[in-house]
N, C-alpha and C positions, 0 to 999 in steps of 0.2 A: 172492631174497626182497625184498619191498617193504614200506615202512611208509606208512601213511596218516595224514594230518593229523587233528587234532581237527575237529569240525564247524564249520560257518560261524557259527552263533549260539549263544551260551551265556548263560544268565540267571544271576542271583546265586544263590549257594549257600544251601541250607537245612541243617538238622541233624535230618532225620527218622530217621536210623539204620535203614535198611532191613535186612531179615533176611538171613541167609547164603544162603537159597534165592534171594532176589531178586538178590543179587550173582552167584550161580552162573548164573542164567538170563541175566543181562546178558552175562556172560563167554561163555556158550554162543553168544549172538548174534554176538559177535566171532569166536569159534572157527570157527563153521560157514561164515562167508563167506570167511575166509582158507583154511581147509582145502579148500573147494571150488575155490578158485582154483588151488591147488597140485596137487590130485589130478587136475585136468583135464590139466595138463601131462604127468603120468605116463600118463594114459589116452589121450592124443591118438593115438599110433600104432595102438592097437587100434581106436579110432573110425574112423580113416582106412581101415583094412583092412576093417572090417565094413560101413561105409557106402559104400565106393568113393569116398571124398571126395578132392578135390584139395588141394594145399597152400593154395590160396586159400580153400577151404571151411573148413579147420581154422583158418586164420588168422582168418577172420571169426568162428568159434566163440569165439576168445579175444578178438579186438579188439572185436567187437560188444558183448560183456559189459562190457568196460572203458569203452567210449564211453557206453553207457547208464548205467552206474554213475556215471561221472565227471560227465556233463552234468546228471544229476538229483540229484546229491549235495546241492547247495545247496538245491534245492527240498525234498528230504527233511528237511533240518534245519529249514527255515522252517515246513513243514507240522507238524512235531512241536511247534515253539514255539507255533503258533497253535491247534492242535486237540488237543494232549495228546501228550506224548512216549511215555507208555506205550501209548496207543492206536495210534500210528504204529509202535511197536515190534511190537505184536501183529499189525497189518496186514502189516508188512514180513516178519515171521517166517512168518506163514501164507502170504503170497504167495511167499516164497522156497521154502517147502516144495512148494507146488503147481507152481510153474514148474520146480523140480528134477524133479518127477515127469514133467512134459512133456518135459524133456530126456531122461529115462530111457526114455521110450517112443517117442522120435522115430524115424520109419520111414526117414528119409533126411536128407541133410546140410542141405537147406534148412529142414526142420522143426526140426532141432537149432539152427540159427543163430537162427531166430525165437524159439525157447524160451530161448536164451541171452540174447537182447536183453531179453526179459521178465524173466529172472532177474536181470540186471544192474539193471533198473529197480526191482525189489522189494528188492534189496540196498541200493540207494540210499535207500530208505525206512527200512530196518532199521538200517544201520550208524551214521548220525549220532546216533540215539537212544541208542546204547550210551554214546558219549562224553558226550552231554549229560546223561543220567540219572546217570552216575557223578559228573559235576561238580556237579549241583545237589542230590543226595540225601545228600551227605556233608559233614562239616566238613573243615577243612584237613588234619588228621592222617589222617582216614579216607580222604580223597580221594587222598592220596599212596599209601596202602596199596592202594587199589582200582585206581589206574592202574598201580602196579607189578605187580599181579596180571594186569591186562589185557595189559601188555607181555609178560609170561611166557606168557600164554595164546596170544597171536598168534604168538610164536616157536615154541611147541610145535605150534601148528596147521600152521605151514609145514613143520616136520619130519615131523609125522604125515601130512600130505597127500602127501608123497613116499614115505615108508617104509610106513606102514600102508595108504595108498591104493594103492601098488604091489602090496602083498600081497593087498588086496581084489580088484583087477583080475585078478591072476594066479590067485587061488583059483577064479575063475569060479563064484561062489556062485549056486546054482539055475540054472546055465547062462546067466546074464545077462551075463557078461563085464563090459565097461566100464560098462554101464547101471546096475549096482548102486551105483556111486559117487554117482549122482544120486538113485536111488530110496531110499537109506537116509535121505536128508534129509526125506522125507515124514513118517514117524512121529516123528522127532526134532523137526522143526520144528513140527508140530502140537501135540505134547506141550508144547513150550516156550511156544508161543503161549497154550495153555490155562492153563498154570501162571503166566503173566506177571501174573495178577491180584494176585499178592502184591507186585508192584512199585508203590510209591506213584506217583500221577499227578502231573504237573507241567506247567505252561505258562508262557509268557512274556507278561507284560501288554502289552509294547510290541513284539510280534513283527512282523517285516517281512512284507510281502505277497510272494506268489510271482509272478515275472515269467514267465508261461507263454509269451508271445509270444517273448521273448528266448530262452528255453530251447528252444523249438521251432525257431527259426532256427539256433541253434548246433548242435542235434542234427542237423538236416537237412544243414547245411553240412558237418559232420564226416563224416557217413555218405556223402555224395556224393563226398567226397575219398578216403575209405578204399576204397570199392568199386572204383574204377579202379586204385588202387595195388595192390590184392590180385589183381584179375582181369586187369589190362591185359597183363602179360607172357604169361600162358597163352593169351590170345585174340589176341595179335598187335597190341594197341593199336588196336582199331577206333575209328571216329569217335565212338561214344557215350561212350567213356572220356574223350576230350578235352572233349566237351560237358559231361560230369559234373564234370570239374575246374573248368571255367569257371563252371558253375552253383554249385559249392561256393564259389568266390571271391566271387561275387555275393551269396550268402546270408550268408556271414560278414561281408561289408561291410555288408549290411543289418542284421545283428545289432549291429555296432558303432554304426551310426547310431541304431538303436532304443534301445540302452542310453544313449547320449548324450541322446536326447530324453526318456526316462523320468527321468533324473537332473535334467535341466533343468526339468522340471515338478514337481520335489520328490517324485517317486515312489520306489519301491524297485527299482532295477535288479538284475538277477541279478549283474552285475559293475559296480562303480562305476569308470568309466574314469579318474577322478581319481587312482586308486591309481598309475597309470602315470606320473604326473608325478614320482613318486619314482624316480629313476634306479636306485638300489640295488635296489628291488623289481622293476623291469622286468628288470634283469640277472638277478636271482634267479629270476624266473619262467622265463626261457630256460634257466637252469642246471637247474632242476627238470625241464623238458621233456626236455632232453638226457639227463640222468642216468637218468630213469625210462624213456626210450625204449630203454635197453639191457638192462633186466632181463627183461621178459617174453619178448622176442625170443630172448635167450640160453637161457632155460628151454625154449622151444619147439624151437629148433634142436638143443639138446643131447639132448632126449628122442628126437628123430628119429634123431640120430646113434647114441645108445646102443642103441635098440631096433630100428629099421629097418635101420641100418647095421651095427652090431656084433653084433646078434642077442641082446642082453641081454633078460631077462624084465622085465616092469614092476617087480617087486620089486627085482631086481638094479639096474635103472636108478635107482629111487628111493633105494635104499641108497647107491649110488655118489655121488649128488648131495647126500645129506644132510649130509656134512661142510661143504659150502658154507653151509648154514643154521646149523650150529653155529658156524662162523667169524663169521657175521653176528651171531648173538646175543651172542657174546663181545665183539665190537667195539662193539655197541650198549651193552653194560654199561660198557665202558671209556670210550666216547666222551665222556660228560659230564665225567669227571675229566680226560681228556687236553685237552679244549678249555679247561677252567678253568685247567689248568696251563700250557699252551703257546699258547693263543689260537686264534682261528678259522682261522688258517693250517693247523691240523691237518686241517681238512676237505679242503683242497686236497691235502694229503699223502695222505689217505685215498683221494681220487679217483685219484691216481697209482698207489697200491698196487692199486686196483681194476683200472685199465688194465693194469698189469704182470701181474696174475693172469690176465686174459683173454688177454694176449699169450702168456704161458707155456702156457696151455691150447691156444691155436692151434698152437703149436709141437709140443706133444705129440700133439694130434689129427691133425696133418698126417702124422705118421709111422705112424699105425695102419693095419694092413691086416687085422686080425682082432681078436677079443675078448681075446686073450692079454695085450695090453699095457694093458688098461683101468685097472689099479691105478696106473699112472704118472700118471693124471689127478687122483689125490687131492690131492697137494700144491698144484698150481695152483688147484684148486677151493677149498681152505681159504683160500689167499691172496686169491683173488677175493672170497670171501664176507666175509672180514675187511675188506678194503678197501671193499667195498660198504657194510657196516655203519658203518664209520668215516666215510664220506662222506655217506650218506643220512640217518642218524639225526639228527646235529646240523644238517644243512643246512636243514631245515624251520624250526628255531628261528632260524637266522641270517637267512633270507629274511623270515619274518614279523616278526622283531624290528626290521626296518628301517622298519616302519609304525607310526604313532602308535597308542596303545592303543585309542582309540575306533574305529579301523578294523580292528582285529586280526581280528575275526570274519569280516568280508568277505574280508580277505586270506587267511585260513586256508581259507575255502571255495573261493576261486579256485585256490589252490595245490593243494588236494585234487583239484580237477578236472584241473589240469595233470598231476598224477601219472598219472591214468588215461588221459588223452588221449595223454600221452607214451608210455605202454605200447602203446597201440593203434597209434600212428604208427610206433613201432619195429618192431612185427610186420610192418607193411605194407612198410616200406622194406627191412628185412633179408630179408623174403620174396622180394623181387625178385632179390636177389643169390643167395640160396640156391637158388631154383628154376632160375635161369639156369645156374648151374654144374652142378647135378644133371642138367638136360636136355642140356647141352653134352657131358657125359661119358657119356651113355647108350650110345653106340655105340663107345666107345673101348676096350672090352675090359677095363675095370677091374672089380674086385670091388665088391659093394655097400658093403662097409666103406670102401674107398678113395673111392668116389664121395661117400658121405655125409661122410667126413672132409674131403674137398676142399671140399664145399659149406659145411660148418660153418666151416672155416678162412677161406674167402673171405668169407662173410657177416659173420663177427665182426670184420672189418676196420672196418666201420662203427662197431661198438660201441667199439672202441679209439679211433677218431678222435673220436667224440662225447664220450667221457669226457675225452680230452685237452683238447678245446675247453672243456668244462665246468670242468676244473681251472684253466685260464687265466682263465676268467670268475669263478670263485670267488676267485682272487687279487685280481682287480679289485674284486669286491664287498667283500672284507675291507678293502681300502684305502679305499673309500667309507665304510665303517662307522667306521674309525679317524679319517678326516677329519671325520666328523660328530660324533665324541666330543671333538674338540679345539677 
């Protein structure tokens, strides 16, 4: 499970006291985006079988959504500030519904990838408005209650995405199989968009402009990097993959140069590079990238292990993984108290618990040769989820807290982007190891369960290593914070 940051820009609060229906519609906006993210993980094996998709294809189904969402997140927040947050909420919700429909009717893997890119883009319009509207429409007491309900909603969406989503896929409603998990968003999303007129409109008088050139350079550079990482191993790393990587580096360098130029002219860059003069923030950004690179990749590989390898149904696989989300929610509720009681070093401890849970999961999975031993996966799943919640939930406040308050909005927007880019990067890197091991053992006479268990165990070594590096960097970051406070 992953947690997203607040939006990049937030105006001053008002006390309009919106109706319970307005709150419910805003919470639905958060629910539908998180539910869709988790239900896709459960449905991936069915998609792969139905569309004849490769691992690279399904990797791009997930990573493409995260890149589009992450890169456009800052733009979505600024567009809402400038043109009306309710208006962008309606556009985002309607767009999410329509692009979900396109996902549901996709005839092949390529069409599904394109539809997911568009879905991620509309999600980036929708999601920042939820946070911004909750922030500006309530007074302090009402805001605390509203954000508490949002946190519970997102947690329930993650669990429902796995359990209810798995049940929906397995039920094969109307003979649509996995497609129904996307198609149900159409009536729900359109109804929510129509009902959103009860939400008061709000704008920011001093809203920042959208840096479309910078966003375009960043998006192109990241996509040119992900494509060869996902496709390179399967195709034998032809020349175009290396050309794409070089082009990616060039475009990302141009992005940095453009951002510096915009800031130097007094404009509104997508990312103010002056943020990185703060060493603590720079370290924190790397930590966020590393930590979030482990989450989506684990969900993907576990879904393939459970369904394609062990032969579990979508519902069984979702129910098996649900305890990890319960552990995450429990840790998220405890994390503020633990950090207040024992300090920010608790976050590093959480990362170590997270790594230990995955390492235990690797050990159990490596010994599986059929579905009979799947219940042994439950304890490490709970530990992994608890450690993930204990590290991820307070990490964002630690990183953004290292920045002066006047730059907090920009910092939050960038860290939100790093969360999504990290997830996409993790899928790409872990996929290389997963597919290599799976292909290597194709002719070794092993059962499907053994092949997928070995591929899962080998690929997750990256996750353990990334989390351990992140834990060490968190310890350094905590020292920087302490030094700054003395």
